[in-house]
C-alpha positions in Angstrom: -34.6 -32.2 27.8 -33.1 -28.9 26.4 -35.4 -25.7 26.3 -36.4 -24.5 23.1 -35.1 -22.2 21.4 -37.5 -18.6 20.5 -37.5 -16.8 18.0 -36.8 -13.0 18.7 -38.2 -10.5 16.7 -35.7 -8.1 15.7 -38.0 -4.5 16.0 -37.8 -2.9 12.8 -35.0 0.0 11.8 -36.1 3.6 12.5 -35.4 6.3 10.2 -35.8 10.3 10.7 -36.5 11.8 7.6 -36.1 15.1 8.6 -35.6 18.7 6.0 -35.3 19.0 2.9 -35.0 16.0 0.4 -31.2 17.4 -0.5 -30.7 17.4 2.9 -31.7 14.0 4.2 -31.3 11.5 0.7 -27.7 10.2 1.6 -28.6 9.5 5.6 -31.2 7.7 4.3 -30.0 5.6 1.7 -26.9 5.3 4.2 -29.6 3.9 6.8 -31.7 1.9 4.2 -28.7 -0.3 3.5 -28.1 -1.4 6.8 -31.6 -2.7 6.7 -31.6 -6.4 5.6 -32.7 -7.1 2.1 -36.2 -8.0 2.6 -36.2 -6.6 6.1 -38.5 -3.7 7.6 -38.1 -0.3 8.8 -40.2 3.0 9.8 -40.0 6.5 9.0 -40.4 8.8 10.7 -41.0 12.0 8.2 -40.8 15.7 8.7 -40.2 17.2 5.3 -41.4 20.0 3.0 -40.2 17.9 0.4 -37.5 19.2 -2.3 -35.6 17.0 -4.7 -38.0 14.8 -6.7 -34.6 12.7 -7.9 -33.4 12.7 -4.3 -36.7 11.2 -3.5 -37.5 8.5 -6.3 -33.8 7.9 -5.4 -34.7 6.5 -2.4 -38.1 4.7 -3.1 -36.0 3.0 -5.8 -33.4 1.6 -3.5 -36.7 0.5 -1.2 -37.8 -1.1 -4.0 -35.1 -2.6 -5.0 -34.4 -3.9 -1.7 -38.3 -5.1 -1.3 -38.2 -3.4 2.0 -41.2 -3.3 4.1 -41.7 0.4 5.4 -44.2 2.1 7.8 -44.4 5.7 8.1 -45.3 8.4 10.4 -45.4 11.9 9.8 -44.3 14.0 13.2 -44.4 17.5 11.3 -44.9 17.9 7.6 -44.7 15.8 4.8 -45.1 17.5 1.8 -44.2 17.6 -2.0 -41.3 14.9 -3.1 -41.5 13.7 0.6 -45.4 12.1 -0.4 -43.6 9.6 -3.3 -41.9 7.8 0.3 -45.3 8.4 2.6 -47.2 6.9 -0.4 -44.8 3.6 -0.6 -45.4 2.6 3.0 -47.9 0.5 4.6 -48.9 1.6 7.4 -48.7 5.0 7.1 -49.8 7.4 10.3 -50.4 11.1 10.7 -51.7 13.0 13.7 -54.6 15.7 13.8 -51.9 18.4 13.4 -49.8 16.6 10.4 -50.0 18.8 7.0 -49.4 17.1 3.3 -48.7 19.6 0.4 -49.8 17.8 -2.6 -48.5 19.7 -6.1 -47.1 19.1 -9.3 -43.6 18.7 -9.7 -41.6 22.0 -10.0 -38.2 22.0 -11.7 -35.5 24.6 -10.6 -32.2 25.1 -12.4 -29.5 27.2 -11.4 -27.7 25.6 -14.5 -26.6 27.7 -17.6 -28.6 25.7 -20.5 -28.6 26.9 -24.3 -32.5 27.0 -25.9 -31.7 23.7 -27.6 -31.1 22.2 -24.0 -34.1 24.1 -22.8 -36.2 23.0 -24.9 -35.7 19.1 -25.0 -35.4 19.5 -20.7 -39.1 21.0 -20.8 -40.4 18.1 -23.0 -38.4 15.6 -20.9 -40.0 17.8 -18.1 -43.3 17.4 -19.2 -43.7 13.9 -19.6 -41.7 13.4 -16.3 -44.2 15.6 -14.7 -47.2 13.7 -15.7 -45.2 10.1 -14.3 -44.4 11.1 -11.3 -48.2 12.1 -10.7 -49.1 8.9 -12.1 -46.6 6.8 -9.7 -47.9 8.8 -6.3 -51.4 8.1 -7.6 -50.4 4.3 -7.6 -48.4 4.3 -4.7 -51.2 5.6 -2.7 -53.6 3.2 -4.0 -56.5 4.2 -2.5 -58.6 6.9 -3.5 -56.7 7.8 -6.9 -58.8 10.4 -8.0 -58.9 12.3 -5.0 -55.1 12.1 -4.8 -55.0 13.4 -8.1 -57.5 16.3 -7.0 -55.3 17.3 -4.7 -52.0 17.0 -6.6 -53.4 19.0 -9.7 -54.9 21.8 -7.3 -51.9 22.0 -5.1 -53.8 21.4 -1.7 -52.6 21.6 1.4 -54.2 18.1 3.1 -54.2 17.6 7.0 -53.9 14.6 8.8 -58.0 14.1 9.2 -58.4 14.5 5.5 -55.9 11.8 4.9 -57.8 9.6 7.8 -61.1 10.2 6.2 -59.9 9.7 2.6 -58.5 5.7 4.0 -54.9 6.8 3.5 -53.6 6.8 6.8 -54.2 6.0 10.4 -54.3 8.6 13.2 -51.8 8.5 15.8 -53.4 10.3 18.7 -51.7 12.5 20.8 -53.7 12.6 24.2 
């Protein structure tokens, strides 16, 4: 009699999201493309943020490929990096984790004329609101609190995030 085959569950891909968004965007995109569509991954995050467009690119790829991602904040997770963290389930933090919630910021070293600047300012105002709304929706729970933290430009600790029901605690005994 033949032995039944055991299905071996493959471990989720583990992906480091470390440094400024511009530093990790390309590597994270490549790593996510290696995860089979519909697959699982774990993001280990230590990022102060950076380019909102870079974070949106990674988030869009995760959604488009229907990836199930969990996140572990191993240091800081702030600004644009919060978009990735918010998109993950489950989310883990330590009591030492720090997250900075703030409204989107724009900076450019490009030379633009005043007409382009006016158009960009209008576009930026709409985009800022849309990104704030997206982040609040991605977190799902405690939407009013997330919006308050963002409006205040607030640093939030791991225990505060856990108390709000937005993450689980990893104990570093």
